[in-house]
C-alpha positions in Angstrom: 0.1 0.0 0.1 1.2 3.5 -0.9 1.5 5.9 1.8 2.4 9.5 2.2 6.0 10.2 2.5 8.2 12.3 5.2 7.1 13.2 8.7 3.6 12.8 9.6 3.8 13.9 13.3 1.1 16.6 13.0 -1.9 15.9 10.8 -4.5 18.5 10.1 -8.0 17.0 9.3 -10.3 19.3 7.2 -13.9 18.3 8.0 -15.6 17.0 11.2 -18.1 14.9 9.5 -17.9 11.0 10.2 -15.0 10.3 7.8 -13.0 13.1 9.3 -13.8 12.0 12.8 -13.0 8.4 12.0 -9.7 9.4 10.4 -8.8 11.7 13.6 -9.4 8.8 16.0 -7.3 6.3 14.2 -4.5 8.9 13.7 -4.6 9.6 17.4 -4.5 5.9 18.0 -1.4 5.8 16.0 0.4 8.3 17.9 -0.1 11.4 15.7 -1.1 15.0 16.8 -4.1 15.9 15.0 -6.0 19.1 14.6 -9.5 19.3 13.0 -10.9 22.2 11.3 -14.5 22.6 10.7 -16.4 25.2 9.0 -19.7 24.6 11.1 -20.1 25.3 14.8 -20.0 21.8 15.7 -19.5 18.1 14.5 -21.4 16.2 12.1 -21.1 17.5 8.6 -23.9 15.9 6.7 -25.0 14.1 10.0 -25.7 17.5 11.4 -28.4 18.6 13.8 -31.0 21.5 13.5 -33.1 22.9 16.6 -36.7 23.4 15.0 -38.7 25.1 17.7 -38.6 22.4 20.5 -37.6 19.6 18.0 -34.2 18.1 17.7 -33.7 17.3 13.9 -31.0 15.4 12.3 -30.3 16.9 9.0 -28.5 13.8 7.4 -28.6 10.0 7.4 -31.1 8.3 9.6 -30.2 4.6 8.9 -27.3 3.3 11.2 -25.8 -0.1 10.0 -22.6 -1.9 10.9 -22.0 -0.1 14.1 -18.9 -2.0 14.9 -17.2 0.0 12.3 -17.8 3.2 14.5 -16.5 1.1 17.5 -13.3 0.5 15.7 -12.6 4.2 15.7 -13.3 4.6 19.3 -11.3 1.6 19.9 -8.3 3.3 18.4 -7.9 5.7 21.5 -9.1 3.0 23.9 -12.6 4.1 24.0 -15.7 2.2 22.9 -19.0 3.1 21.1 -21.0 1.2 23.9 -19.5 3.7 26.7 -20.3 6.7 24.6 -23.8 6.0 22.7 -26.7 4.1 23.9 -27.7 2.1 20.8 -31.3 0.5 20.1 -31.7 -2.4 17.9 -34.7 -1.6 15.5 -37.1 -4.5 15.1 -38.5 -4.4 12.4 -35.5 -2.7 10.7 -38.0 -1.4 8.3 -41.8 -1.7 7.6 -42.4 -1.9 3.7 -45.9 -0.7 2.5 -47.1 -1.3 -1.0 -49.4 0.3 -3.3 -51.7 -2.7 -3.2 -52.3 -2.2 0.6 -50.1 -4.9 1.9 -47.2 -4.3 4.2 -44.1 -6.4 5.4 -42.0 -6.1 8.4 -38.3 -6.6 7.5 -36.6 -8.2 10.5 -32.8 -9.0 10.4 -33.3 -12.3 12.5 -33.2 -15.0 10.0 -36.0 -17.0 11.3 -38.3 -14.1 12.0 -37.9 -12.9 8.7 -38.6 -16.3 7.0 -41.8 -16.6 9.1 -42.7 -13.1 7.9 -42.2 -13.6 4.3 -44.1 -16.9 4.8 -47.1 -15.0 6.0 -46.6 -12.4 3.4 -46.1 -14.4 0.2 -46.3 -18.1 1.0 -43.9 -21.0 1.4 -42.2 -20.9 -1.8 -41.0 -17.4 -1.2 -39.8 -18.2 2.2 -37.6 -20.8 0.8 -36.3 -18.2 -1.6 -35.4 -15.8 1.2 -33.7 -18.6 3.1 -31.3 -18.8 -0.2 -31.1 -15.2 -0.7 -29.8 -14.7 2.8 -27.3 -17.1 2.5 -26.1 -15.7 -0.8 -26.0 -12.2 0.7 -23.8 -13.5 3.5 -21.3 -15.2 1.1 -21.3 -11.9 -1.1 -20.5 -9.8 1.9 -17.5 -12.1 2.8 -16.2 -12.4 -0.6 -16.4 -8.4 -1.2 -15.6 -6.7 2.4 -12.2 -7.2 3.1 -10.8 -7.3 -0.5 -13.1 -4.7 -2.2 -14.6 -2.5 0.2 -12.2 -2.0 3.4 -9.1 -1.6 1.3 -6.8 1.0 -0.3 -6.5 0.6 -3.9 -3.5 1.9 -5.8 -4.2 -0.2 -9.2 -6.9 -2.1 -10.7 -4.7 -4.9 -10.7 -5.3 -5.5 -7.0 -8.8 -6.8 -8.3 -6.8 -10.0 -9.6 -7.2 -12.0 -6.4 -9.1 -15.3 -5.7 -11.8 -13.1 -4.2 -12.6 -11.7 -7.6 -13.3 -15.2 -8.9 -15.4 -16.0 -5.8 -17.5 -12.8 -6.5 -17.8 -13.7 -10.1 -19.1 -17.2 -9.1 -21.6 -15.7 -6.9 -22.8 -13.8 -9.9 -21.7 -10.5 -8.4 -20.9 -9.0 -12.0 -24.8 -9.7 -13.2 -27.7 -7.3 -12.8 -29.1 -6.8 -9.3 -32.6 -7.0 -10.3 -32.0 -10.3 -12.2 -30.0 -11.8 -9.2 -32.6 -11.1 -6.6 -35.2 -12.3 -8.9 -33.5 -15.9 -8.9 -34.4 -16.2 -5.3 -37.7 -14.0 -5.1 -40.5 -14.3 -7.7 -42.7 -11.9 -5.8 -42.2 -8.2 -7.2 -42.8 -6.7 -3.7 -40.3 -8.8 -2.0 -37.6 -7.9 -4.8 -38.1 -4.3 -4.1 -37.3 -4.7 -0.3 -33.9 -6.2 -1.3 -32.9 -4.0 -4.3 -34.1 -0.4 -3.4 -30.7 -0.1 -1.6 -29.3 0.4 -5.3 -30.6 3.9 -5.1 -28.0 4.8 -2.3 -25.3 3.9 -4.9 -27.0 6.1 -7.6 -27.8 3.4 -9.8 -31.1 1.8 -11.1 -31.5 -1.9 -9.9 -31.8 -3.0 -13.7 -28.5 -1.6 -14.3 -26.8 -2.1 -10.8 -24.1 -4.8 -10.4 -25.5 -7.5 -8.4 -22.3 -6.9 -5.9 -24.3 -4.0 -4.7 -26.6 -6.4 -2.8 -23.9 -6.2 -0.3 -25.9 -3.0 0.8 -28.9 -5.1 1.4 -27.0 -7.4 3.4 -25.9 -4.3 5.8 -29.5 -3.5 6.7 -31.5 -6.7 6.1 -29.2 -9.2 7.6 -26.5 -7.3 9.7 -29.1 -5.2 11.3 -30.3 -1.7 11.8 -29.6 0.4 14.9 -30.7 3.8 16.4 -28.5 6.0 18.4 -30.5 7.5 21.4 -30.4 11.1 20.9 -30.5 10.6 17.0 -28.0 9.9 14.5 -26.0 13.1 15.4 -25.1 11.6 18.7 -22.7 9.5 16.9 -20.4 12.4 15.4 -20.8 14.2 18.6 -19.4 11.2 20.7 -16.7 10.9 18.2 -15.7 14.5 18.6 -15.7 14.1 22.3 -13.7 11.0 22.1 -11.2 12.8 20.0 -10.9 15.8 22.1 -10.5 13.5 25.1 -7.5 11.8 23.3 -5.8 15.0 22.5 -7.2 16.3 19.3 -7.5 20.1 18.7 -10.7 21.6 16.9 -11.0 24.8 15.2 -14.9 25.4 15.1 -16.8 27.8 12.7 -13.5 28.2 10.6 -12.9 27.1 7.2 -9.7 26.5 5.3 -9.3 29.2 2.6 -5.8 28.3 1.0 -2.9 25.7 1.4 0.6 26.7 1.6 2.8 24.4 -0.5 6.5 23.9 -1.4 8.5 21.1 -2.8 5.5 18.9 -3.5 4.0 18.9 0.0 1.4 21.2 1.8 3.2 22.8 4.6 0.3 24.6 6.4 -3.1 25.6 5.9 -4.7 29.1 6.1 -8.1 29.5 7.7 -10.8 32.2 7.2 -10.0 33.5 10.9 -6.4 34.4 9.5 -4.9 31.7 11.5 -2.2 29.7 9.8 -1.7 26.0 11.1 1.5 24.2 10.1 1.1 20.5 9.2 3.2 17.5 8.2 0.3 15.9 6.5 -3.3 16.9 5.5 -6.5 14.9 5.2 -9.2 16.7 3.2 -12.4 15.1 4.6 -14.8 17.7 3.1 -16.9 17.5 0.0 -14.9 16.3 -3.0 -15.6 19.3 -5.0 -14.4 21.6 -2.2 -11.1 19.4 -1.8 -10.5 20.0 -5.6 -10.8 23.8 -5.2 -8.5 23.9 -2.4 -5.9 21.8 -4.4 -6.6 23.9 -7.4 -7.5 21.1 -9.8 -9.4 17.8 -10.2 -7.8 14.8 -11.3 -8.2 13.9 -15.2 -10.6 11.4 -16.0 -11.8 10.1 -19.4 -15.5 10.8 -18.5 -16.9 13.3 -16.1 -18.0 12.3 -12.8 -21.7 11.2 -12.7 -23.5 12.1 -9.4 -26.1 10.3 -7.5 -29.8 11.2 -7.4 -30.7 14.1 -4.9 -33.7 14.2 -2.4 -36.1 16.5 -1.0 -36.6 16.1 2.7 -39.6 17.3 4.7 -38.8 17.4 8.4 -42.1 17.9 10.4 -42.8 18.2 13.9 -46.3 17.1 14.5 -49.0 16.9 17.3 -49.7 13.2 16.3 -48.4 10.2 14.7 -49.9 7.2 12.9 -49.9 3.6 14.1 -48.8 1.9 11.1 -45.5 3.7 10.9 -42.5 1.9 12.2 -39.4 3.6 13.3 -38.4 3.4 9.4 -41.2 2.9 6.9 -40.8 2.5 3.2 -43.6 3.7 1.2 -43.5 2.2 -2.2 -45.5 3.6 -5.2 -47.0 1.3 -7.9 -44.2 2.3 -10.3 -40.7 0.8 -10.2 -38.8 0.8 -13.3 -40.3 4.2 -14.3 -39.2 5.7 -11.0 -35.5 4.9 -11.6 -35.9 6.0 -15.3 -37.2 9.4 -13.9 -34.5 9.8 -11.3 -31.5 8.7 -13.2 -32.1 9.4 -16.8 -35.0 11.7 -17.9 -34.6 14.0 -14.9 -38.4 14.2 -13.8 -39.7 14.1 -10.5 -41.3 10.8 -9.4 -44.8 10.6 -10.8 -45.6 7.8 -8.5 -43.0 8.4 -5.5 -41.5 5.8 -3.3 -40.8 7.5 0.2 -38.6 6.8 3.2 -40.7 7.9 6.4 -38.5 7.8 9.5 -40.0 8.5 13.0 -37.2 8.8 15.4 -39.4 9.9 18.3 -40.6 6.2 18.1 -37.6 5.3 20.2 -36.5 8.7 21.6 -39.4 10.9 22.5 -37.0 13.3 24.0 -36.2 14.7 20.3 -39.8 16.4 20.5 -41.6 18.4 23.1 -43.9 16.6 25.3 -46.9 15.0 23.3 -45.2 15.8 20.1 -43.7 13.5 17.3 -40.9 14.3 14.7 -41.3 12.6 11.1 -38.8 12.7 8.3 -40.0 12.1 4.9 -37.4 11.5 2.0 -38.3 11.6 -1.6 -35.6 10.9 -3.9 -35.4 13.3 -7.0 -33.0 14.0 -9.7 -29.8 15.9 -9.2 -29.4 19.3 -10.6 -27.3 17.8 -13.5 -30.3 16.0 -15.1 -33.2 17.6 -13.4 -34.3 21.0 -12.3 -31.8 23.4 -11.6 -31.1 24.6 -8.1 -32.4 28.0 -8.8 -35.9 26.3 -9.9 -36.4 24.5 -6.6 -37.2 28.1 -5.1 -40.6 28.0 -6.8 -40.7 24.2 -7.1 -40.0 23.1 -3.7 -43.2 24.7 -1.8 -45.3 23.1 -4.6 -43.5 19.7 -4.2 -44.0 20.0 -0.4 -47.7 20.1 -0.9 -47.7 17.3 -3.3 -45.9 15.3 -0.8 -48.1 16.0 1.8 -51.1 15.2 -0.3 -49.6 11.9 -1.3 -48.8 11.1 2.6 -52.4 11.6 3.5 -53.6 9.4 0.4 -51.5 6.8 1.9 -53.0 6.6 5.2 -51.6 9.5 7.1 -54.8 11.1 7.3 -54.6 14.7 8.7 -50.9 15.0 8.1 -51.3 18.6 6.9 -53.1 20.0 9.9 -50.9 18.2 12.4 -47.7 19.9 11.5 -46.6 22.5 14.0 -43.0 23.0 12.9 -41.4 22.1 9.6 -38.3 22.4 7.3 -38.2 21.6 3.7 -34.8 20.7 2.3 -34.4 20.5 -1.6 -31.6 20.5 -4.1 -31.2 24.2 -3.7 -30.2 23.8 -0.1 -27.9 21.2 -0.8 -26.2 23.2 -3.5 -26.0 26.2 -0.9 -24.1 23.6 1.3 -21.6 22.9 -1.4 -22.8 19.4 -2.6 -22.0 19.0 -6.2 -24.9 18.4 -8.5 -27.1 19.4 -5.6 -27.0 15.8 -4.4 -26.0 14.7 -0.6 -25.3 11.4 -1.9 -22.0 12.4 -3.9 -20.6 10.4 -6.6 -22.7 7.6 -7.9 -21.3 3.8 -7.9 -21.3 3.2 -11.5 -18.8 0.4 -12.4 -16.3 3.3 -13.6 -16.6 5.0 -10.4 -16.4 1.9 -8.0 -13.3 0.3 -6.2 -9.9 1.2 -7.9 -11.8 3.4 -10.5 -13.5 5.7 -7.9 -11.6 8.9 -7.2 -8.4 7.8 -5.3 -7.7 9.0 -1.6 -4.1 9.7 -2.6 -3.3 13.1 -4.3 -1.3 12.9 -7.4 1.6 15.8 -7.2 1.3 16.0 -3.5 3.4 13.8 -1.0 1.3 14.2 2.0 -2.3 14.9 1.1 -5.1 12.2 1.5 -8.7 12.4 0.8 -11.6 11.0 2.8 -15.2 11.0 2.6 -18.1 9.6 0.4 -16.7 10.9 -2.8 -13.5 8.7 -2.5 -12.7 5.2 -1.5 -14.9 3.3 -0.7 -18.1 5.4 -1.1 -21.4 6.6 -0.1 -23.1 5.7 3.2 -22.5 5.7 6.9 -20.5 2.3 7.1 -18.6 3.0 4.0 -17.7 6.6 5.0 -16.3 5.4 8.5 -14.3 3.0 6.5 -13.1 5.9 4.6 -11.8 7.6 7.3 -9.9 4.5 8.8 -8.4 4.0 4.9 -7.2 7.7 5.0 -5.6 7.4 8.3 -3.7 4.1 7.0 -2.4 6.1 4.0 -0.7 8.4 6.8 0.3 5.9 9.3 1.1 2.6 7.1 -1.4 0.8 9.0 -3.9 0.9 11.9 -2.9 0.2 15.4 -5.2 0.5 18.5 -4.6 1.5 21.9 -5.7 -0.9 24.6 -8.9 -0.7 26.5 -11.5 -0.4 23.8 -13.9 -3.1 22.9 -13.9 -4.2 19.2 -17.7 -4.5 19.0 -19.9 -3.1 21.8 -21.8 -5.6 23.8 -24.9 -4.2 22.5 -23.7 -5.0 18.9 -23.5 -8.7 18.2 -21.6 -9.7 15.0 -23.6 -11.3 12.5 -23.1 -15.2 12.1 -21.1 -16.4 9.2 -19.8 -12.7 8.5 -16.1 -12.1 8.5 -14.9 -9.3 10.8 -14.1 -6.6 8.3 -11.4 -4.9 10.7 
C-alpha cells in the first residue's frame, strides 16, 4: 500500500463529518498529533443537527448499520461506542408498505424474517428468502475485506481469488435479475434491491455486487442511537478531544501553503495559519478540488447520485402503522428509476422513506409531539431541475408530498404539522454538494473500487482524501471505513490502544460474517 512520504507527526484534518472524525481517531491511536478544522460550529457534517422549535432534527442519514465500524474508531483511542452512545436495535428494521395495501415487516433475524415472508407471500418465497440470505452472507464475505475495506493503488489489485469468488456468486450480473432468482414476488424484490438507489444506480443496471448494501440493513441489522444520529459524530468528537485532538470550529480552510510537492500549512478564514506534516481533506470532494486547485483528469466526467427532497415535520400526532423506518412504495418501479437517473423528472408515483425517530426517543420532541422525516428521492441538478428552479418548485412539491402522504393513510398530516423544515437540491447546493446531491458520486462501475476517485492526491506527497466521494463510497459504514483508510495512508497501518472493545456488547456480530477490521 502506498502511503504519504516524509514526516507525519502533526496531521490537519479538514472536516468534522463522520469520515474526518473516524480518521482523526485512528490517527490519534497511531500516536499522531491531530488538529481538526470545521467550518460549522460543531461536528457532524452531513450528519448534522438543527433545532426546530422544540424539536431536535437530524439533517442527514437516519439509518445506522454496521456500528462495529464506528466502534473500531473509538477503540483506536482505548474508548468504545457502547460507553459513548446508547444503541437500540430496531425490530423491524423497516416496515415496507406497498401500493396494493399490503405491508411487510423486515426483520434482520433470519427465522423471524422467514416466518414473515411465509405469511406475506407463501412458503415458496420463504424458501427463496433462505437462499437469498445465504447468498447475501457469502457476497459480503467475498467483498468486504478485499474490495470495500481496502486502499486501491491499481486496478490490478482486483486480480485476486476473491474476484473469482465474487464472479462465481454472480456479482457481475445485474442486481434485479439476481434477486429475482431467489424471489418471484415483485414486492419482495423491491425490499432487497431499493438499496441500489443509495449507490445512485437503478437495480436494472446496478451490479449484483451492490446487494452487499442489502446485507448491511436486512441481515446485519439496523440501529438507532439515542439522541438521534447526530449523537454518533458528537460522541466521536468528544472521544477525539479526550484523546488530545485540537478543534477549530466555525472556521474554514481558505488556502494551502505548498512547497517542494508538500502542503506545509493551511490558512483559515479567521487568518490563523496552522503548520502541518500531513493533510487529510475530509470535506466535499468538489471543495477539496478547489483547495487543491485542480481535479484529477478522468476520461469521463464524474456522475453524481440522485438528490432528495426532505420534509422534516414536527407534528402533534403520529400514525400507528408507521414503524421507526417505513418504506412507502408507489406502484411504479422501473419508471421511477428512469425518472430519477435518466429523464430528470420528479417521481410521478413516488417511493418514500418515512422515519419517526421519536418512536424510540421521545426526548427529540416536546412532550406529546412527534418528529417525522420524509425523504423523497429526486433527480440531481445536472439532469433535473436546476438549484434555482427549486425556489418555486420546492413549496409546490412539498404540498404534493403531503397530499400523497394523506392518500397513503397519514390522514390529517397537513393539519398536524406544528414545525417544519423543507430541504431541496437548492439547499444541498448551498451547502456545497456537487450536482445538488448529498449522496455524492454515483457507484457506477467506472466509479467504484479502484476506479473511484483515489484517496491519494497525485503531485502532493502528504495529502489524503476522505469522505463519500472517494474510497470506498457513499453511506455511513463506507464513510467510516473511508476515514480509517485515509488514516492508514498516513500511518502505513492501523494500530489501536488497549482498553477499547472491538464490538460493543449491545452489537452482536452477524453469524457467518467475517470481521472486516
